[in-house]
N, C-alpha and C positions, 0 to 999 in steps of 0.2 A: 918624590915630588909629583911625577907624572901620574902615579896611581892615585895620590891624594886629589890632584886636580881633576881627574876623571870621575873619581867617586863624588866629588863635590858637584861636578858638572851634571852627573846623572841623578843627583839626589834632589837638587833644587828645582822646582817647576819654574816655567817661564813666567814672569811677572811683568805686566805693562801698567804703568801708573802715571799720573799727572799731578804735579805738586808745584805750588807757587805761593808767595806771600807778599803782599803789598801793604806794609803799615801805613804808607801814603804813596802819592803818585807824583812823578816828575817827568818833564819833557824829554829826558834822556832815555827813558824807557819806551821801547817801541813794541812791547808785547801786547799792548792793548790798542785796538783799532776803534776810532771814533767815526760815527756816521750821523748824518742829519745834523741836528742842532747841538749834539753832545760836544763837549770840549773839556780840556784841562784847565782848571782854574785854582791857582794857589794850592797846589798839592792835593787838590780834591777833584773827582770827576763830576762835572756838572752835566746831567743828562739833559736837562732843559732849563733855560733861563726863566725868570718870572715874567713871561710874556705869553700872550694868547696864541694858540694854534702852533705849538712847538712839539717836535718828536726828536728823540736822540736815543742812540744805541752806543754801548761800549762793550766790545767783545774781545775776549782773550783769543789771541791769533792761533795758538796751538790747539788742535783737536784733542778730545778725550776718547779713549777706547771704552765705550760703555758696555758693549756685549759682544760676544763671539758666536758667529753663526755655526762653526763647526761643532763646537762643544755645547752651545746654549749658555755659556757662563755669562753672568752679570757682574758688573763692577759695584763695589761699595764706594761711596763718596761722601765728602762733607765739605760744604762751602760756608764760610763765616765771613760776615762783613758788617761794618757799621755804616749807617746812612742817616740822612735827615731829609724831611720833607717840610718846607718852610713857606707859609703863606704871608709871612711878615704881618701878622695880626689882622689879616683880611678874612672875614667870615666866609666870603664867597670865593672858594678856591677849588681846584681840581687839577689833574685827574688821578695821578699816582704813579708808582713805579713797580717794576717787576724783575725778578731774577729769572732768566730763561735758559733752557736747554734746547738747541735746535739742530737740524741737519745742516751740513756744510753749505748746501745750496739755498738755504733759507733766505728770503729777501725782506728787508725792512719795508713795511707799508708805504705805498707812494702817497696815499692820502693822509694828511695830518689831522687825525680824528682823536680827540682826547679820550673817548670812551673805550678806545682799543688799547690804551696805555702803551702805545708803540708796538704792540704785538700783531695786531690786525686792524683792518678798516673795512668800511663798505659791507658787502654781503659776505665777507669772510669773518666778520666779527664774531658770529656765533657758529660758524662752521669753516675752519681753516685747515682742513685736511689737505688742501692743495698746497699749502705753505705751513707745514705742521710745526708745533711747538709744545713743550711742557713748561709751565711757568708757576711761579709763586707770586702772587700780586699783592701789593699793598695799596688798596684802592681807597681813595679819598672822596669819591663822588658817587652818589646813587644813580644807577641806571635801571631801566624797566626790567632787566633780566636778573638783577641782583636780588639775593634772598633777604637782605636786610638794608635798611636806609641809613646805617651808620657806617663810619669808616671800618673797614674790615680787611682781613687777610684771607686769601683763598688759593686753592690749588686748581689750576686751569690746564686743560689738555685740548688743544685745537679749538678752543672756544673762550670767550670772555665770561661766559656763564660758568661760574666755579662749580666743580664737582663736590667740593666741600669748603666751607668757610667758617669763620668765627669773628666776633666783634673784636675790633682792635682799639685799645685805649690809647690812641695816638696823641701826638703833641704837635700837630701841624701849625697851630697858631703861632707858637714861639720857636718852632723849628729845632727842638732838641735832638741830639744825636742818639739814635736808637741802635740796638744790636740784634742780629739775627744769625741763626745757624740752621742751615738745611742739610739734612742727611738722608742717605738712602741706604737701606739694608737689604743686600741681595737675597738673603736667606728668607726673610719674612716679607720681602718686597714692600716694605713700608717706606713711604716718603713722609718724612716728619719735618715740621718747621717749628723752630724754637725762637721766640722774639720777645722783645721787651716793649712795655707800654707804660703810660703814666696814669696813675689813678690817685686822686686826692694829693697831687704833687709828690707822689712816691713812685719810683720805678718798680714795676711789677713784671713778673715772668709769665708768658703765655705760650701756648703751643697748639699745634694742629697736625694730625697725621691722616694719611690716606693710603690704602693699599692698592698698588698698581704694578703691573708688569710692564715695565718701560720698553721691553722688546717689541710689544705690540704697536708702539706709537713712534719710535725713534730708530734710526739706522744704527749700525755698529759704531760709527764714528760721529761725534757730535761736537758742537761749539757751545761755549758758555758765555754768558754776558748779562748786562742789565738794560732795560728799556724804560723810558719815561715819556710822558706826554701831557700836554695841556690842550684845552679846547676853548670854550667860550669863557672859562675862568683859567686862572693860572696859579703857580706856585713854583718854588725852586725844588728840584730833585737832585740830590747829591750823594755820592758814594765816597766815604771817608777812608775806608780800609777794605781789603779784600784778601782772603786766603782760601786756598783750595787744596784738597788732597783726596786722591782716588787710589784704590788698590784693586788690581784686576788679575785673577789667576784663571786662565782659559779653561782649565779642567776642573775647577773647584765645584761647579755647579752643573756638571755635564747632565744633559737631558736624556742621554742613552740609558737604557735599562741596565742596571748593574747585574753582574752574574750572581745567581743566588749563592749563599754560603754552602759549604759542604755539610751533609748531615753529620750530626754528632757521632763519633766513633767510640766504641767501648775502649776504656783505657786498660791495656794489657798489664797483668801482674808480672813483674820481673824482678830479678835480684839485682842488687846494686852493681855487681860485675857486669852482668849482661847490659844494664843501662849504660854503664861507662863505656863498654866496648862499642855498643851501637852509636853512642854519641861521638866517639873518636872517629869511627868509620864515616859517619855522616859528615863530620867537620872536615875530614880529609877530602872527601868527594866534593863537597860544596866549595871548599877552599880552592881546590884545583880548578873546578869549573869557573869560579869567579875570576881567578888569575888569568885563565885562558881568554875569557871574555875581555878582561881589561887590556891584556896584551894585544889582542886583536884590534880592539877600538883604538889604542895608541898607535899601532901601526898604520891603520886606516886614516886616522887624524893627521898624522905628520906626513904621510904620502900625499894626501889631499892638499894640505897646506903648501907642501913643496911644489906640487904640480901647479897650484894657483900662482906661486911666485915665479914660476918659469915663464908665465905669460906677462910681459911687461905692461904696465898700466897705460902709459902714454906712448903712442907710436908715431914715428915720423910720417908725414903725409906721403902716401904711396904704399901703405901697408895693405890697402884693399884694392883688389882688382875687380872691375866691373865690366862685363861684357857689353858690347854695344847694343845687344838685344834686350838687355835686362836693366837698362837705366831707370832707377826709381823702384826696382823690385827688390823690396827688403829681404825676401826670402832667399834670393839667389845671391846677395851680397856676401862675399867671403870675408867676413870680419874676424879674423883669427884672434884677435885680442880684445874682444868687447868685454873686458873685465872692468866693471864699474862700482863694484861693491864699496870700494874705499871712499867713493864720492857720495854714496846714499846718505851718510851722516851729514855731509855738506848741504845736501838738499833739505833734509829733515830739519837742519838747524835753522834755516831761514824760511821755511814754508809752512803754511797752514793746510796745503794739499798733502795727500798721502800716496804712498807707493801702492799701486794696484798690481796684483799678479797678472802675468801675461796670459795665463789660462782663463782668468776671469774675463779679460777683454776679448779673447777668442770666443768665448761662450756669449758674451754680450752682443757681439756684432755677427754672430753666426758665421765665424771664420771669415770676417770682412766681405760679407756678402755684397756683390755689385748691386743688388736691388736695394741694399740699405745705404748706398753712397748718397751723401747729401751734396757733395761737390768735390772739385779737385783744383788745386792751385799750383804754383811754381814749386812749392816746397813739400807738398804732400796732399793726401786725400783725406776727406772727413766722412765717417760712417756714423749712422744712428745705431745706438745700442741700449741695452737695458741691463743695469747692474742689479742682480737679484739681491745681493747682500745689503745694499743701500736702498734697494726698492725705488729706483729712479731711472728715468730715461737719461741718457748721456749722448754727447757727441764726441767721438773718438777720432783724433787726427793721427794718422799714420804718416810719419815724416820720411821723405825720401832720404836715403843716405848717400846719394850720389853727389851731394854738394855740401861742402863745409858750411855754407850759409844756413841750410836747414838745421844742421846739427847745432850750430851756434844759436840759432833762433830758439831750439828746444831748451838749451841751458838758460837763455835769457828769460823765457816764459816761466820756467820753474823757479828761477831765482827772484824774479821780479813780480810777475803777475799773482803768484800765490800768496804774496805779502799784502796785496791790495784787497780791500773790501769796500765796495761802493755799489750802490744799487744800479749804476749806469756803466758798470764794467762787467764783462763776461767773467764768471767765476771758474777758476781752475780747480777741478775736484781731485784730480790725481795725475800720476805719471808713471811711466814704465820704460825702462831700458834693459831688456834682456832678450836672448834668443835672436840676436841680430836685428831686433826691432826697436824703434824709437817711437813712443806713443804719449800723447797728451789727452787728458780726459777733461771735458768741459760740461758745464750745465748744458742741457738741450733746450734750445729755444725754437718754439713751434713755428714762428712766422719768418724764419729764414733771415735773409739780409736786406738791407735798405735798397740796394740796387736792383733786386729782384722785383720789388714793388714799384720802383720808379720807372723802370723800363720794360716792364711786362704788360703787354696790351690786354692780358686777360685779368689783371688786377689793378685797382686804383686806389691809392692812399687819399683819404679825405683830408682836408685842410687841417682840421682839428688834430688829426694824428701826426701830420707833418710837422706842425708847430711844436707839439709835445716832444717829438723825436729830436728836433733841433735844440730844445731846451734841455733835454735829458743828455744829449751828447755834450753840450756846453758844460753841464754839471760834472760829468765824468772827467772831462779834460781839465777843468778847474781843479779837481781833486788831485789828478796826476801832477799838475804844476805847483799847486800851493797848498793842498790839504793833507798830503800824505806824510811828509816829514818836514821838520823845521828847516833843516839844512840841505836837504836833497829834494830833487823833483824827478819825475820820470818823463822822458821824451819818448812819445809813441813812435813818431817818424814814418807812420804809414797809414794816416787817417784817410779813409775813403769809403764810399758807400758799401762796398762789399765787405768791409770790416766792421760795419755797424749792424749788429744783430738786433732782432725784434722779438720780444716775448709774446705770450698769448694776448696781452692787452696793448701790444704795439709800443710798449716802453722800449726805448733805445738802450743798447748795451755795447760799448766799444770792446772789440775783441782783437785778436791776433797781435800779440805783443812780441812776435819773433824778431822784429827790428828794434824794439824798445831798448833804451839804455838809460842808466842812471846818470844824473848830472848834478853838480854842486849847485845849490839854489842861491847863488850869489849874483846871477845875471851876467857873469863873465866867461863861464865855461862853455864849451861846445863839444860836440861829438860828431863822428863821421856821418856823412849824408846817407840817408836811406829814403825809401819812398817809391812812389809810382808816378808814371808819367801823367802830367796835368796837375799833380797835387804838390809838387815840389817847389818851395819857395825860391825867389830869384837869388837870395844870398847864398843858398846852398850851391848853385851853379857857379857862383862867384868864388866861394871858398872851399867847396867840397865838404862842408860841415853844416851840422843842424843845431839850432838853439830853440828855446821855448817859442819864440815868435814864428819859427818855421811850422810848428804844429798849428799855431793860430792861423797861419795862412791856409793850411790844408782844411782846417774847419771851415774857413770862409768859403772855399770852393764847394765843400759838401752843402753848406747852407744855401748857396746859390743853386745848386743842382735841385735841392728840395723845393725851393721857391719857383724855379723856372722849368723844371722837368727836362733840363738839358745836360748833356755830358760836358766835361771841361773844355772841349774844343767844339766851338759852334761854327757850322757851315754857313757861310754868306752867300748872298745871291750870285756873286761872281765866282763862286766855286772855291774861294780861298777859305781858310780857317783862321779863327781868332779865338783867343783864350776867353772863357766866360766872364772873367773879371773885366776885361777891356770891353767886351761886347756889351755887358750890361751898364758899364759906366757911361756909354753914350746915351742910354735911356735916362740915366740919372741926370746928366747935364741938360737934357731936354725936358726934364720934369715929367717923364712919362713912363715911370717904373712899372706901373700896373700893366702896361702893354706887354711887358716881358714875362708876365705870370705864365705858368704852366697852362696852355690852352685846354688841357684835359680837365681842369678844375672849373667846375660850373659855379661853385659857391665857395667863397672865402671871405674872411675878415680883412678888409682893405688895410686897416691900420697895422695889423699883424704882418700882412704880406710886405708892406713897405718897410716895416721894422726889420724884418728878417733880411730883406735885400740890402738895406743899408749897412746892417751888421756884416753881411757877407762881403760887401765892398770894403768895408773898413778893415775887416780882418785880411782881406786880399790886397791891401796896399803894397805896391811894389817894394817899398823900403820898410824894413822891419821896425825901425824907430817910430813909425807912425801907426803901427798896429796896436790894438788894445790888449790888455790882459783878459784872461777868461772870466775873472771877477767882473770887469767892466761889461763884458759881453752879456753875462747873466743879468746884471742890473738893467741893461737896456732891453733884453728879451722879456724881463719880467715887469718892464714899464716902471721901474724904480729910478730910472735915469733917462734922460732924452738922448735920442740918437745924435751922432755928431754931424756937423756941416762939413761935407767933403768938398774937395774942389770940383768944380763943374766939368773939367776936363781930365781925362785919365792922365795920372802923373807919369811922364815918361819923356822921351823914350829911352833915357839912359839906364832905366831899371827894368825895361821891358824884355824879360828873358822867358816869356810865357810860351815860346814856340817849341817846347820840350818835345821834339820828335815829330812834330806835325810835318806832313809832306809838303804842304803848301802854307805859307805864311802870309797873312794879310799885309798889304803894302803899308798900312798905317803903322805897323810895328816895325820900326827901323832897329831891329835887334839882332844880336848875334844868333845864327841858327845853331841850335844845339840838338844833337841826337840823344834821346833819352837812353840810358843804359837798360839792359834787361835786369830782372831781379837778382840775377846771379853775377852781374858784371863786376861788382866791387871786389869779388873774390875769384874771378876767373883764373888768375894766375895760380891759385891753389887748387881749384876744383875742376880744371880743364880736363884732367885725366881721370875723373871720378875718384880722386883720392880721398881718404877718410881719416878723420881724427876722432877718437872717442868723445862723445858729447860732454862727458864730465871730466875730461882730461885737464891738468893744470893749464895747458895752453888755452883751451876754450874758456875755462872757468875765470882765469885771470883777465882775459879779453872781455868777458861778460861784465865782471865786477868794475873794471875801469876801462871804458871803451875809448882809448886814445884820448883821454881828456887833456886838453891844452888850454892855455890862457887865451881868451878872445877879447880884445880891447874894443869895446863897442861904444858908440854914441860919444 
């Protein structure tokens, strides 16, 4: 049996494939992520409603291994789907839908521009190498760069100007369901599209092929999905079914030059006896050598397996000793049992991120060069790096193993953040836990964090940028609370400017999900308190636990910081400190909000400034029952709803627990003085002696999955 197993193991090459089939879609399936205006409607994916200026994405959460850098191998794949584009008999309709293949860090366009079909907008419409894609478009509107003025199907690479296109006999007026099959042959490098159309009321078959080496445009791992968009005209874009299958053998298409075959040898003339004798000798020799190799491999395999089993997977706290001079130094931590292979599958099961080899991260960061360090916090340091395989810059967080909080945060980020896809959330690209190191890999964002720009004298955020940042942060938080899953939400628990990252266009992205926890979306559950001084809601100090409204409070504080350019504790003329919510409420009561605006801002829109300030106060209300939902916040910030009328005086003092750790408390706050805990204090009893538990041990994983969820009777 062992021999057969080893022979089978040696015979079969490694195959990496992705396969799924959705005859229809339902809300219980969480393998598809919806962004923008896309939604699930009656077992159908609706990319856009029949409204103007809509953009939607639907993406399969698990990545596909497209090609292998070591061997140069490419995958074969086939995507089949049925779809409909329906203008409901309106001749003025636009713009179309597309099937796309994109890198994991691809961002949905911020601008809702119909001509980009949800793939690109603005100056990236015809040159999107900064946000690359390969797509098949079903275009229903003529644009100046199109080769034909009819509905058409085209193959696009980093541009909406198709490399090759063909007229499509569409049926947009009555919205008939069409079929399409997109296949890629790695040998011929042909990307072919087979699709149906309607001609003279009869369904016809059409096709389009283009030869392209996808390795030149996409990274090794990619995501798949659909996009749709409307602009000045509209139509429904719907996906009715979707199946996909890929086959990937890393050594099938090796780019290395094969060894030349040996020259032809003359065939010796021999008698049958000589031939039989030679054959027997050769058989004995080859058989003996083969048996030796198999026995050797068998001994090595079982010894290696036994050795692995002798290292227990989960260890009691106290299995790691850290010298006082090496706190936070991963290389010096004596983690005797950092065996986490058994949990790799657990991570891969729920994650769209991929495991990245430790060697690749060492190379990417130049061995964690101090010159590449972007910052350092309580749980770890962040380094800039470049992943050659993916051809992207990344931010690599190296987590300190001296505290169980950092380890627990690592598991939380992999288990939670990697399942989330939203343009206002920092994307987790990969993870690594090997060689005593705990590493997280994020998309790299050029403009650092919000606090750097708010409180750095050498930089100044313009008002237009600030208001957009607040709107983006609200959108990301609304997705966590209401748009991720029907029955669950994500509590971030540590919203603050240093965790709000900014990309090259100053779009905000909420990051650092180390304290994030899942919560039942029934409004009754709660989870243990997390957060930072000044941003923790009063009810957290009352109960020691967080709810959705606690995140809303933190958002309100950040909103006021953006508007006023002040940190959570404001220094008064008498030297005392007051929380920014109570400080600004005085201006609100005197109807002089504008006087509290950031003095560094010379030009801003008064209506927007007042709106953001009122929203900040609304979210910062001392009692959670009076705070808005993030959907309400977005409506007000978009001027789709009026701001609320707040009490002229700060509601207190019974709820005024804002003095979280300030050394001097304003006399107007007759509140209990509370000293804020440090970031590690929640688990000090466990981490005091630098004890360590494997980040993927059952203890940690179970705590991450259900973070002490209890029933909370509110309101």
